[in-house]
mmCIF file of the N, C-alpha and C atoms, coordinates in Angstrom:
data_MODEL
# 
_entry.id   MODEL 
# 
loop_
_atom_site.group_PDB 
_atom_site.id 
_atom_site.type_symbol 
_atom_site.label_atom_id 
_atom_site.label_alt_id 
_atom_site.label_comp_id 
_atom_site.label_asym_id 
_atom_site.label_entity_id 
_atom_site.label_seq_id 
_atom_site.pdbx_PDB_ins_code 
_atom_site.Cartn_x 
_atom_site.Cartn_y 
_atom_site.Cartn_z 
_atom_site.occupancy 
_atom_site.B_iso_or_equiv 
_atom_site.pdbx_formal_charge 
_atom_site.auth_seq_id 
_atom_site.auth_comp_id 
_atom_site.auth_asym_id 
_atom_site.auth_atom_id 
_atom_site.pdbx_PDB_model_num 
ATOM 1   N N  . MET A 1 1  ? -17.276 -12.493 -7.365  1.00 0.00 ? 1  MET A N  1 
ATOM 2   C CA . MET A 1 1  ? -16.179 -11.548 -7.309  1.00 0.00 ? 1  MET A CA 1 
ATOM 3   C C  . MET A 1 1  ? -16.171 -10.903 -5.923  1.00 0.00 ? 1  MET A C  1 
ATOM 4   N N  . GLU A 1 2  ? -14.983 -10.754 -5.376  1.00 0.00 ? 2  GLU A N  1 
ATOM 5   C CA . GLU A 1 2  ? -14.803 -10.074 -4.103  1.00 0.00 ? 2  GLU A CA 1 
ATOM 6   C C  . GLU A 1 2  ? -14.000 -8.804  -4.345  1.00 0.00 ? 2  GLU A C  1 
ATOM 7   N N  . LEU A 1 3  ? -14.313 -7.777  -3.589  1.00 0.00 ? 3  LEU A N  1 
ATOM 8   C CA . LEU A 1 3  ? -13.609 -6.506  -3.689  1.00 0.00 ? 3  LEU A CA 1 
ATOM 9   C C  . LEU A 1 3  ? -13.064 -6.165  -2.317  1.00 0.00 ? 3  LEU A C  1 
ATOM 10  N N  . LEU A 1 4  ? -11.791 -5.892  -2.259  1.00 0.00 ? 4  LEU A N  1 
ATOM 11  C CA . LEU A 1 4  ? -11.147 -5.534  -1.004  1.00 0.00 ? 4  LEU A CA 1 
ATOM 12  C C  . LEU A 1 4  ? -10.555 -4.142  -1.185  1.00 0.00 ? 4  LEU A C  1 
ATOM 13  N N  . ILE A 1 5  ? -10.942 -3.225  -0.316  1.00 0.00 ? 5  ILE A N  1 
ATOM 14  C CA . ILE A 1 5  ? -10.423 -1.859  -0.390  1.00 0.00 ? 5  ILE A CA 1 
ATOM 15  C C  . ILE A 1 5  ? -9.495  -1.640  0.793   1.00 0.00 ? 5  ILE A C  1 
ATOM 16  N N  . ILE A 1 6  ? -8.288  -1.214  0.487   1.00 0.00 ? 6  ILE A N  1 
ATOM 17  C CA . ILE A 1 6  ? -7.288  -0.971  1.528   1.00 0.00 ? 6  ILE A CA 1 
ATOM 18  C C  . ILE A 1 6  ? -6.797  0.467   1.380   1.00 0.00 ? 6  ILE A C  1 
ATOM 19  N N  . ARG A 1 7  ? -6.790  1.169   2.482   1.00 0.00 ? 7  ARG A N  1 
ATOM 20  C CA . ARG A 1 7  ? -6.284  2.536   2.483   1.00 0.00 ? 7  ARG A CA 1 
ATOM 21  C C  . ARG A 1 7  ? -4.762  2.495   2.511   1.00 0.00 ? 7  ARG A C  1 
ATOM 22  N N  . HIS A 1 8  ? -4.140  3.515   1.981   1.00 0.00 ? 8  HIS A N  1 
ATOM 23  C CA . HIS A 1 8  ? -2.677  3.567   1.964   1.00 0.00 ? 8  HIS A CA 1 
ATOM 24  C C  . HIS A 1 8  ? -2.114  3.561   3.382   1.00 0.00 ? 8  HIS A C  1 
ATOM 25  N N  . GLY A 1 9  ? -0.860  3.167   3.481   1.00 0.00 ? 9  GLY A N  1 
ATOM 26  C CA . GLY A 1 9  ? -0.186  3.168   4.773   1.00 0.00 ? 9  GLY A CA 1 
ATOM 27  C C  . GLY A 1 9  ? 0.107   4.586   5.240   1.00 0.00 ? 9  GLY A C  1 
ATOM 28  N N  . GLU A 1 10 ? 0.602   4.686   6.462   1.00 0.00 ? 10 GLU A N  1 
ATOM 29  C CA . GLU A 1 10 ? 0.919   5.987   7.044   1.00 0.00 ? 10 GLU A CA 1 
ATOM 30  C C  . GLU A 1 10 ? 1.907   6.736   6.147   1.00 0.00 ? 10 GLU A C  1 
ATOM 31  N N  . ALA A 1 11 ? 1.595   7.989   5.884   1.00 0.00 ? 11 ALA A N  1 
ATOM 32  C CA . ALA A 1 11 ? 2.447   8.812   5.012   1.00 0.00 ? 11 ALA A CA 1 
ATOM 33  C C  . ALA A 1 11 ? 3.106   9.930   5.807   1.00 0.00 ? 11 ALA A C  1 
ATOM 34  N N  . VAL A 1 12 ? 4.231   10.373  5.296   1.00 0.00 ? 12 VAL A N  1 
ATOM 35  C CA . VAL A 1 12 ? 4.958   11.474  5.915   1.00 0.00 ? 12 VAL A CA 1 
ATOM 36  C C  . VAL A 1 12 ? 4.131   12.752  5.791   1.00 0.00 ? 12 VAL A C  1 
ATOM 37  N N  . PRO A 1 13 ? 4.017   13.527  6.878   1.00 0.00 ? 13 PRO A N  1 
ATOM 38  C CA . PRO A 1 13 ? 3.287   14.795  6.782   1.00 0.00 ? 13 PRO A CA 1 
ATOM 39  C C  . PRO A 1 13 ? 3.942   15.732  5.766   1.00 0.00 ? 13 PRO A C  1 
ATOM 40  N N  . VAL A 1 14 ? 3.160   16.577  5.150   1.00 0.00 ? 14 VAL A N  1 
ATOM 41  C CA . VAL A 1 14 ? 3.666   17.488  4.109   1.00 0.00 ? 14 VAL A CA 1 
ATOM 42  C C  . VAL A 1 14 ? 4.840   18.317  4.614   1.00 0.00 ? 14 VAL A C  1 
ATOM 43  N N  . ASP A 1 15 ? 4.745   18.882  5.798   1.00 0.00 ? 15 ASP A N  1 
ATOM 44  C CA . ASP A 1 15 ? 5.811   19.760  6.295   1.00 0.00 ? 15 ASP A CA 1 
ATOM 45  C C  . ASP A 1 15 ? 7.113   19.029  6.593   1.00 0.00 ? 15 ASP A C  1 
ATOM 46  N N  . LYS A 1 16 ? 7.058   17.722  6.817   1.00 0.00 ? 16 LYS A N  1 
ATOM 47  C CA . LYS A 1 16 ? 8.270   16.953  7.100   1.00 0.00 ? 16 LYS A CA 1 
ATOM 48  C C  . LYS A 1 16 ? 9.117   16.726  5.849   1.00 0.00 ? 16 LYS A C  1 
ATOM 49  N N  . GLN A 1 17 ? 8.496   16.638  4.705   1.00 0.00 ? 17 GLN A N  1 
ATOM 50  C CA . GLN A 1 17 ? 9.235   16.383  3.468   1.00 0.00 ? 17 GLN A CA 1 
ATOM 51  C C  . GLN A 1 17 ? 9.505   17.653  2.676   1.00 0.00 ? 17 GLN A C  1 
ATOM 52  N N  . LYS A 1 18 ? 9.002   18.754  3.151   1.00 0.00 ? 18 LYS A N  1 
ATOM 53  C CA . LYS A 1 18 ? 9.150   20.031  2.455   1.00 0.00 ? 18 LYS A CA 1 
ATOM 54  C C  . LYS A 1 18 ? 8.673   19.933  1.008   1.00 0.00 ? 18 LYS A C  1 
ATOM 55  N N  . ILE A 1 19 ? 7.518   19.321  0.852   1.00 0.00 ? 19 ILE A N  1 
ATOM 56  C CA . ILE A 1 19 ? 6.917   19.205  -0.470  1.00 0.00 ? 19 ILE A CA 1 
ATOM 57  C C  . ILE A 1 19 ? 5.672   20.072  -0.518  1.00 0.00 ? 19 ILE A C  1 
ATOM 58  N N  . ARG A 1 20 ? 5.263   20.410  -1.685  1.00 0.00 ? 20 ARG A N  1 
ATOM 59  C CA . ARG A 1 20 ? 4.121   21.299  -1.839  1.00 0.00 ? 20 ARG A CA 1 
ATOM 60  C C  . ARG A 1 20 ? 2.843   20.564  -2.191  1.00 0.00 ? 20 ARG A C  1 
ATOM 61  N N  . LYS A 1 21 ? 2.970   19.391  -2.783  1.00 0.00 ? 21 LYS A N  1 
ATOM 62  C CA . LYS A 1 21 ? 1.777   18.656  -3.218  1.00 0.00 ? 21 LYS A CA 1 
ATOM 63  C C  . LYS A 1 21 ? 1.518   17.469  -2.308  1.00 0.00 ? 21 LYS A C  1 
ATOM 64  N N  . ASP A 1 22 ? 0.279   17.355  -1.870  1.00 0.00 ? 22 ASP A N  1 
ATOM 65  C CA . ASP A 1 22 ? -0.137  16.213  -1.058  1.00 0.00 ? 22 ASP A CA 1 
ATOM 66  C C  . ASP A 1 22 ? 0.087   14.909  -1.819  1.00 0.00 ? 22 ASP A C  1 
ATOM 67  N N  . ALA A 1 23 ? -0.106  14.925  -3.126  1.00 0.00 ? 23 ALA A N  1 
ATOM 68  C CA . ALA A 1 23 ? 0.019   13.722  -3.954  1.00 0.00 ? 23 ALA A CA 1 
ATOM 69  C C  . ALA A 1 23 ? 1.438   13.143  -3.944  1.00 0.00 ? 23 ALA A C  1 
ATOM 70  N N  . ASP A 1 24 ? 2.427   13.934  -3.563  1.00 0.00 ? 24 ASP A N  1 
ATOM 71  C CA . ASP A 1 24 ? 3.820   13.486  -3.583  1.00 0.00 ? 24 ASP A CA 1 
ATOM 72  C C  . ASP A 1 24 ? 4.306   12.903  -2.257  1.00 0.00 ? 24 ASP A C  1 
ATOM 73  N N  . ARG A 1 25 ? 3.439   12.845  -1.254  1.00 0.00 ? 25 ARG A N  1 
ATOM 74  C CA . ARG A 1 25 ? 3.842   12.314  0.051   1.00 0.00 ? 25 ARG A CA 1 
ATOM 75  C C  . ARG A 1 25 ? 4.152   10.817  -0.052  1.00 0.00 ? 25 ARG A C  1 
ATOM 76  N N  . THR A 1 26 ? 5.213   10.394  0.609   1.00 0.00 ? 26 THR A N  1 
ATOM 77  C CA . THR A 1 26 ? 5.641   8.994   0.587   1.00 0.00 ? 26 THR A CA 1 
ATOM 78  C C  . THR A 1 26 ? 5.246   8.295   1.886   1.00 0.00 ? 26 THR A C  1 
ATOM 79  N N  . LEU A 1 27 ? 5.329   6.976   1.877   1.00 0.00 ? 27 LEU A N  1 
ATOM 80  C CA . LEU A 1 27 ? 5.066   6.209   3.093   1.00 0.00 ? 27 LEU A CA 1 
ATOM 81  C C  . LEU A 1 27 ? 6.190   6.393   4.102   1.00 0.00 ? 27 LEU A C  1 
ATOM 82  N N  . THR A 1 28 ? 5.825   6.343   5.364   1.00 0.00 ? 28 THR A N  1 
ATOM 83  C CA . THR A 1 28 ? 6.841   6.310   6.420   1.00 0.00 ? 28 THR A CA 1 
ATOM 84  C C  . THR A 1 28 ? 7.329   4.874   6.555   1.00 0.00 ? 28 THR A C  1 
ATOM 85  N N  . ALA A 1 29 ? 8.390   4.681   7.321   1.00 0.00 ? 29 ALA A N  1 
ATOM 86  C CA . ALA A 1 29 ? 8.870   3.317   7.596   1.00 0.00 ? 29 ALA A CA 1 
ATOM 87  C C  . ALA A 1 29 ? 7.766   2.526   8.307   1.00 0.00 ? 29 ALA A C  1 
ATOM 88  N N  . LYS A 1 30 ? 7.069   3.181   9.223   1.00 0.00 ? 30 LYS A N  1 
ATOM 89  C CA . LYS A 1 30 ? 5.966   2.536   9.929   1.00 0.00 ? 30 LYS A CA 1 
ATOM 90  C C  . LYS A 1 30 ? 4.846   2.173   8.956   1.00 0.00 ? 30 LYS A C  1 
ATOM 91  N N  . GLY A 1 31 ? 4.584   3.052   8.004   1.00 0.00 ? 31 GLY A N  1 
ATOM 92  C CA . GLY A 1 31 ? 3.546   2.786   7.006   1.00 0.00 ? 31 GLY A CA 1 
ATOM 93  C C  . GLY A 1 31 ? 3.885   1.561   6.161   1.00 0.00 ? 31 GLY A C  1 
ATOM 94  N N  . ARG A 1 32 ? 5.140   1.435   5.773   1.00 0.00 ? 32 ARG A N  1 
ATOM 95  C CA . ARG A 1 32 ? 5.580   0.262   5.005   1.00 0.00 ? 32 ARG A CA 1 
ATOM 96  C C  . ARG A 1 32 ? 5.479   -1.015  5.851   1.00 0.00 ? 32 ARG A C  1 
ATOM 97  N N  . LYS A 1 33 ? 5.914   -0.925  7.102   1.00 0.00 ? 33 LYS A N  1 
ATOM 98  C CA . LYS A 1 33 ? 5.879   -2.086  7.997   1.00 0.00 ? 33 LYS A CA 1 
ATOM 99  C C  . LYS A 1 33 ? 4.438   -2.545  8.232   1.00 0.00 ? 33 LYS A C  1 
ATOM 100 N N  . ASN A 1 34 ? 3.546   -1.602  8.533   1.00 0.00 ? 34 ASN A N  1 
ATOM 101 C CA . ASN A 1 34 ? 2.150   -1.956  8.783   1.00 0.00 ? 34 ASN A CA 1 
ATOM 102 C C  . ASN A 1 34 ? 1.481   -2.532  7.539   1.00 0.00 ? 34 ASN A C  1 
ATOM 103 N N  . THR A 1 35 ? 1.812   -2.003  6.379   1.00 0.00 ? 35 THR A N  1 
ATOM 104 C CA . THR A 1 35 ? 1.251   -2.517  5.131   1.00 0.00 ? 35 THR A CA 1 
ATOM 105 C C  . THR A 1 35 ? 1.735   -3.945  4.881   1.00 0.00 ? 35 THR A C  1 
ATOM 106 N N  . ALA A 1 36 ? 3.002   -4.198  5.142   1.00 0.00 ? 36 ALA A N  1 
ATOM 107 C CA . ALA A 1 36 ? 3.547   -5.553  4.979   1.00 0.00 ? 36 ALA A CA 1 
ATOM 108 C C  . ALA A 1 36 ? 2.857   -6.520  5.950   1.00 0.00 ? 36 ALA A C  1 
ATOM 109 N N  . GLN A 1 37 ? 2.616   -6.074  7.176   1.00 0.00 ? 37 GLN A N  1 
ATOM 110 C CA . GLN A 1 37 ? 1.922   -6.921  8.157   1.00 0.00 ? 37 GLN A CA 1 
ATOM 111 C C  . GLN A 1 37 ? 0.498   -7.218  7.685   1.00 0.00 ? 37 GLN A C  1 
ATOM 112 N N  . THR A 1 38 ? -0.168  -6.222  7.158   1.00 0.00 ? 38 THR A N  1 
ATOM 113 C CA . THR A 1 38 ? -1.525  -6.406  6.626   1.00 0.00 ? 38 THR A CA 1 
ATOM 114 C C  . THR A 1 38 ? -1.513  -7.424  5.499   1.00 0.00 ? 38 THR A C  1 
ATOM 115 N N  . ALA A 1 39 ? -0.540  -7.305  4.591   1.00 0.00 ? 39 ALA A N  1 
ATOM 116 C CA . ALA A 1 39 ? -0.444  -8.240  3.468   1.00 0.00 ? 39 ALA A CA 1 
ATOM 117 C C  . ALA A 1 39 ? -0.214  -9.665  3.957   1.00 0.00 ? 39 ALA A C  1 
ATOM 118 N N  . LYS A 1 40 ? 0.630   -9.831  4.960   1.00 0.00 ? 40 LYS A N  1 
ATOM 119 C CA . LYS A 1 40 ? 0.902   -11.161 5.494   1.00 0.00 ? 40 LYS A CA 1 
ATOM 120 C C  . LYS A 1 40 ? -0.353  -11.777 6.119   1.00 0.00 ? 40 LYS A C  1 
ATOM 121 N N  . ILE A 1 41 ? -1.145  -10.950 6.801   1.00 0.00 ? 41 ILE A N  1 
ATOM 122 C CA . ILE A 1 41 ? -2.405  -11.431 7.372   1.00 0.00 ? 41 ILE A CA 1 
ATOM 123 C C  . ILE A 1 41 ? -3.360  -11.838 6.257   1.00 0.00 ? 41 ILE A C  1 
ATOM 124 N N  . LEU A 1 42 ? -3.462  -11.005 5.229   1.00 0.00 ? 42 LEU A N  1 
ATOM 125 C CA . LEU A 1 42 ? -4.330  -11.327 4.090   1.00 0.00 ? 42 LEU A CA 1 
ATOM 126 C C  . LEU A 1 42 ? -3.878  -12.618 3.422   1.00 0.00 ? 42 LEU A C  1 
ATOM 127 N N  . ASN A 1 43 ? -2.576  -12.795 3.319   1.00 0.00 ? 43 ASN A N  1 
ATOM 128 C CA . ASN A 1 43 ? -2.014  -14.009 2.721   1.00 0.00 ? 43 ASN A CA 1 
ATOM 129 C C  . ASN A 1 43 ? -2.432  -15.242 3.527   1.00 0.00 ? 43 ASN A C  1 
ATOM 130 N N  . LYS A 1 44 ? -2.347  -15.154 4.850   1.00 0.00 ? 44 LYS A N  1 
ATOM 131 C CA . LYS A 1 44 ? -2.759  -16.267 5.713   1.00 0.00 ? 44 LYS A CA 1 
ATOM 132 C C  . LYS A 1 44 ? -4.246  -16.565 5.586   1.00 0.00 ? 44 LYS A C  1 
ATOM 133 N N  . MET A 1 45 ? -5.032  -15.530 5.260   1.00 0.00 ? 45 MET A N  1 
ATOM 134 C CA . MET A 1 45 ? -6.481  -15.688 5.098   1.00 0.00 ? 45 MET A CA 1 
ATOM 135 C C  . MET A 1 45 ? -6.833  -16.243 3.720   1.00 0.00 ? 45 MET A C  1 
ATOM 136 N N  . GLY A 1 46 ? -5.816  -16.446 2.876   1.00 0.00 ? 46 GLY A N  1 
ATOM 137 C CA . GLY A 1 46 ? -6.050  -16.992 1.547   1.00 0.00 ? 46 GLY A CA 1 
ATOM 138 C C  . GLY A 1 46 ? -6.363  -15.958 0.485   1.00 0.00 ? 46 GLY A C  1 
ATOM 139 N N  . CYS A 1 47 ? -6.087  -14.714 0.768   1.00 0.00 ? 47 CYS A N  1 
ATOM 140 C CA . CYS A 1 47 ? -6.344  -13.642 -0.203  1.00 0.00 ? 47 CYS A CA 1 
ATOM 141 C C  . CYS A 1 47 ? -5.337  -13.753 -1.357  1.00 0.00 ? 47 CYS A C  1 
ATOM 142 N N  . GLU A 1 48 ? -5.852  -13.971 -2.563  1.00 0.00 ? 48 GLU A N  1 
ATOM 143 C CA . GLU A 1 48 ? -5.011  -14.079 -3.753  1.00 0.00 ? 48 GLU A CA 1 
ATOM 144 C C  . GLU A 1 48 ? -5.579  -13.163 -4.837  1.00 0.00 ? 48 GLU A C  1 
ATOM 145 N N  . PRO A 1 49 ? -5.269  -11.888 -4.763  1.00 0.00 ? 49 PRO A N  1 
ATOM 146 C CA . PRO A 1 49 ? -5.849  -10.941 -5.726  1.00 0.00 ? 49 PRO A CA 1 
ATOM 147 C C  . PRO A 1 49 ? -5.400  -11.210 -7.157  1.00 0.00 ? 49 PRO A C  1 
ATOM 148 N N  . GLN A 1 50 ? -6.326  -11.036 -8.054  1.00 0.00 ? 50 GLN A N  1 
ATOM 149 C CA . GLN A 1 50 ? -6.005  -11.151 -9.481  1.00 0.00 ? 50 GLN A CA 1 
ATOM 150 C C  . GLN A 1 50 ? -5.521  -9.817  -10.026 1.00 0.00 ? 50 GLN A C  1 
ATOM 151 N N  . LEU A 1 51 ? -5.887  -8.767  -9.335  1.00 0.00 ? 51 LEU A N  1 
ATOM 152 C CA . LEU A 1 51 ? -5.576  -7.421  -9.812  1.00 0.00 ? 51 LEU A CA 1 
ATOM 153 C C  . LEU A 1 51 ? -5.507  -6.469  -8.631  1.00 0.00 ? 51 LEU A C  1 
ATOM 154 N N  . ILE A 1 52 ? -4.529  -5.586  -8.643  1.00 0.00 ? 52 ILE A N  1 
ATOM 155 C CA . ILE A 1 52 ? -4.438  -4.523  -7.645  1.00 0.00 ? 52 ILE A CA 1 
ATOM 156 C C  . ILE A 1 52 ? -4.475  -3.203  -8.401  1.00 0.00 ? 52 ILE A C  1 
ATOM 157 N N  . LEU A 1 53 ? -5.457  -2.390  -8.061  1.00 0.00 ? 53 LEU A N  1 
ATOM 158 C CA . LEU A 1 53 ? -5.588  -1.069  -8.665  1.00 0.00 ? 53 LEU A CA 1 
ATOM 159 C C  . LEU A 1 53 ? -5.240  -0.019  -7.624  1.00 0.00 ? 53 LEU A C  1 
ATOM 160 N N  . THR A 1 54 ? -4.651  1.085   -8.068  1.00 0.00 ? 54 THR A N  1 
ATOM 161 C CA . THR A 1 54 ? -4.267  2.134   -7.141  1.00 0.00 ? 54 THR A CA 1 
ATOM 162 C C  . THR A 1 54 ? -4.397  3.496   -7.791  1.00 0.00 ? 54 THR A C  1 
ATOM 163 N N  . SER A 1 55 ? -4.512  4.496   -6.950  1.00 0.00 ? 55 SER A N  1 
ATOM 164 C CA . SER A 1 55 ? -4.518  5.867   -7.456  1.00 0.00 ? 55 SER A CA 1 
ATOM 165 C C  . SER A 1 55 ? -3.076  6.240   -7.809  1.00 0.00 ? 55 SER A C  1 
ATOM 166 N N  . PRO A 1 56 ? -2.878  7.356   -8.484  1.00 0.00 ? 56 PRO A N  1 
ATOM 167 C CA . PRO A 1 56 ? -1.522  7.757   -8.850  1.00 0.00 ? 56 PRO A CA 1 
ATOM 168 C C  . PRO A 1 56 ? -0.729  8.405   -7.707  1.00 0.00 ? 56 PRO A C  1 
ATOM 169 N N  . LEU A 1 57 ? -1.351  8.571   -6.540  1.00 0.00 ? 57 LEU A N  1 
ATOM 170 C CA . LEU A 1 57 ? -0.622  9.166   -5.420  1.00 0.00 ? 57 LEU A CA 1 
ATOM 171 C C  . LEU A 1 57 ? 0.573   8.293   -5.062  1.00 0.00 ? 57 LEU A C  1 
ATOM 172 N N  . VAL A 1 58 ? 1.693   8.924   -4.746  1.00 0.00 ? 58 VAL A N  1 
ATOM 173 C CA . VAL A 1 58 ? 2.920   8.180   -4.444  1.00 0.00 ? 58 VAL A CA 1 
ATOM 174 C C  . VAL A 1 58 ? 2.692   7.179   -3.310  1.00 0.00 ? 58 VAL A C  1 
ATOM 175 N N  . ARG A 1 59 ? 2.069   7.619   -2.228  1.00 0.00 ? 59 ARG A N  1 
ATOM 176 C CA . ARG A 1 59 ? 1.864   6.728   -1.082  1.00 0.00 ? 59 ARG A CA 1 
ATOM 177 C C  . ARG A 1 59 ? 0.934   5.561   -1.409  1.00 0.00 ? 59 ARG A C  1 
ATOM 178 N N  . ALA A 1 60 ? -0.013  5.778   -2.291  1.00 0.00 ? 60 ALA A N  1 
ATOM 179 C CA . ALA A 1 60 ? -0.922  4.705   -2.698  1.00 0.00 ? 60 ALA A CA 1 
ATOM 180 C C  . ALA A 1 60 ? -0.189  3.685   -3.571  1.00 0.00 ? 60 ALA A C  1 
ATOM 181 N N  . ARG A 1 61 ? 0.634   4.173   -4.479  1.00 0.00 ? 61 ARG A N  1 
ATOM 182 C CA . ARG A 1 61 ? 1.420   3.257   -5.327  1.00 0.00 ? 61 ARG A CA 1 
ATOM 183 C C  . ARG A 1 61 ? 2.399   2.449   -4.483  1.00 0.00 ? 61 ARG A C  1 
ATOM 184 N N  . GLN A 1 62 ? 3.033   3.101   -3.506  1.00 0.00 ? 62 GLN A N  1 
ATOM 185 C CA . GLN A 1 62 ? 3.965   2.390   -2.632  1.00 0.00 ? 62 GLN A CA 1 
ATOM 186 C C  . GLN A 1 62 ? 3.241   1.322   -1.817  1.00 0.00 ? 62 GLN A C  1 
ATOM 187 N N  . THR A 1 63 ? 2.053   1.639   -1.340  1.00 0.00 ? 63 THR A N  1 
ATOM 188 C CA . THR A 1 63 ? 1.248   0.668   -0.594  1.00 0.00 ? 63 THR A CA 1 
ATOM 189 C C  . THR A 1 63 ? 0.927   -0.538  -1.477  1.00 0.00 ? 63 THR A C  1 
ATOM 190 N N  . ALA A 1 64 ? 0.513   -0.280  -2.707  1.00 0.00 ? 64 ALA A N  1 
ATOM 191 C CA . ALA A 1 64 ? 0.192   -1.368  -3.642  1.00 0.00 ? 64 ALA A CA 1 
ATOM 192 C C  . ALA A 1 64 ? 1.421   -2.226  -3.923  1.00 0.00 ? 64 ALA A C  1 
ATOM 193 N N  . GLU A 1 65 ? 2.583   -1.608  -4.041  1.00 0.00 ? 65 GLU A N  1 
ATOM 194 C CA . GLU A 1 65 ? 3.818   -2.364  -4.291  1.00 0.00 ? 65 GLU A CA 1 
ATOM 195 C C  . GLU A 1 65 ? 4.132   -3.300  -3.124  1.00 0.00 ? 65 GLU A C  1 
ATOM 196 N N  . VAL A 1 66 ? 3.979   -2.798  -1.903  1.00 0.00 ? 66 VAL A N  1 
ATOM 197 C CA . VAL A 1 66 ? 4.245   -3.629  -0.719  1.00 0.00 ? 66 VAL A CA 1 
ATOM 198 C C  . VAL A 1 66 ? 3.249   -4.786  -0.659  1.00 0.00 ? 66 VAL A C  1 
ATOM 199 N N  . LEU A 1 67 ? 1.972   -4.486  -0.883  1.00 0.00 ? 67 LEU A N  1 
ATOM 200 C CA . LEU A 1 67 ? 0.958   -5.538  -0.869  1.00 0.00 ? 67 LEU A CA 1 
ATOM 201 C C  . LEU A 1 67 ? 1.261   -6.609  -1.915  1.00 0.00 ? 67 LEU A C  1 
ATOM 202 N N  . SER A 1 68 ? 1.579   -6.172  -3.118  1.00 0.00 ? 68 SER A N  1 
ATOM 203 C CA . SER A 1 68 ? 1.856   -7.104  -4.207  1.00 0.00 ? 68 SER A CA 1 
ATOM 204 C C  . SER A 1 68 ? 3.058   -7.993  -3.888  1.00 0.00 ? 68 SER A C  1 
ATOM 205 N N  . LYS A 1 69 ? 4.049   -7.417  -3.266  1.00 0.00 ? 69 LYS A N  1 
ATOM 206 C CA . LYS A 1 69 ? 5.267   -8.159  -2.932  1.00 0.00 ? 69 LYS A CA 1 
ATOM 207 C C  . LYS A 1 69 ? 4.985   -9.299  -1.950  1.00 0.00 ? 69 LYS A C  1 
ATOM 208 N N  . HIS A 1 70 ? 4.026   -9.094  -1.054  1.00 0.00 ? 70 HIS A N  1 
ATOM 209 C CA . HIS A 1 70 ? 3.781   -10.064 0.009   1.00 0.00 ? 70 HIS A CA 1 
ATOM 210 C C  . HIS A 1 70 ? 2.598   -10.997 -0.232  1.00 0.00 ? 70 HIS A C  1 
ATOM 211 N N  . LEU A 1 71 ? 1.798   -10.742 -1.247  1.00 0.00 ? 71 LEU A N  1 
ATOM 212 C CA . LEU A 1 71 ? 0.656   -11.612 -1.490  1.00 0.00 ? 71 LEU A CA 1 
ATOM 213 C C  . LEU A 1 71 ? 1.037   -12.730 -2.466  1.00 0.00 ? 71 LEU A C  1 
ATOM 214 N N  . GLN A 1 72 ? 0.425   -13.902 -2.310  1.00 0.00 ? 72 GLN A N  1 
ATOM 215 C CA . GLN A 1 72 ? 0.856   -15.116 -2.998  1.00 0.00 ? 72 GLN A CA 1 
ATOM 216 C C  . GLN A 1 72 ? 0.959   -15.048 -4.503  1.00 0.00 ? 72 GLN A C  1 
ATOM 217 N N  . ASN A 1 73 ? -0.075  -14.589 -5.181  1.00 0.00 ? 73 ASN A N  1 
ATOM 218 C CA . ASN A 1 73 ? -0.010  -14.730 -6.635  1.00 0.00 ? 73 ASN A CA 1 
ATOM 219 C C  . ASN A 1 73 ? 0.648   -13.544 -7.334  1.00 0.00 ? 73 ASN A C  1 
ATOM 220 N N  . LYS A 1 74 ? 1.215   -12.649 -6.579  1.00 0.00 ? 74 LYS A N  1 
ATOM 221 C CA . LYS A 1 74 ? 1.954   -11.510 -7.135  1.00 0.00 ? 74 LYS A CA 1 
ATOM 222 C C  . LYS A 1 74 ? 1.136   -10.722 -8.134  1.00 0.00 ? 74 LYS A C  1 
ATOM 223 N N  . ALA A 1 75 ? -0.047  -10.318 -7.729  1.00 0.00 ? 75 ALA A N  1 
ATOM 224 C CA . ALA A 1 75 ? -0.935  -9.528  -8.607  1.00 0.00 ? 75 ALA A CA 1 
ATOM 225 C C  . ALA A 1 75 ? -0.239  -8.240  -9.038  1.00 0.00 ? 75 ALA A C  1 
ATOM 226 N N  . LYS A 1 76 ? -0.634  -7.772  -10.217 1.00 0.00 ? 76 LYS A N  1 
ATOM 227 C CA . LYS A 1 76 ? -0.052  -6.527  -10.731 1.00 0.00 ? 76 LYS A CA 1 
ATOM 228 C C  . LYS A 1 76 ? -1.147  -5.508  -10.896 1.00 0.00 ? 76 LYS A C  1 
# 
């Protein structure tokens, strides 16, 4: 078994979204782009996850969605 840990993509600073909870911060456009690039590199390396787990933070879930979209076996 292999375990790959990926940190979430770049998120919007709290003051930019006028939100009160850190957990509600979303990915920036750059964060989405960089995450997609990371997924494409992993795909070229033959990374085919059977499972993607994420925290409930919005930015973490968004990162997992982008990764899942770009990786070959469409892990959930």
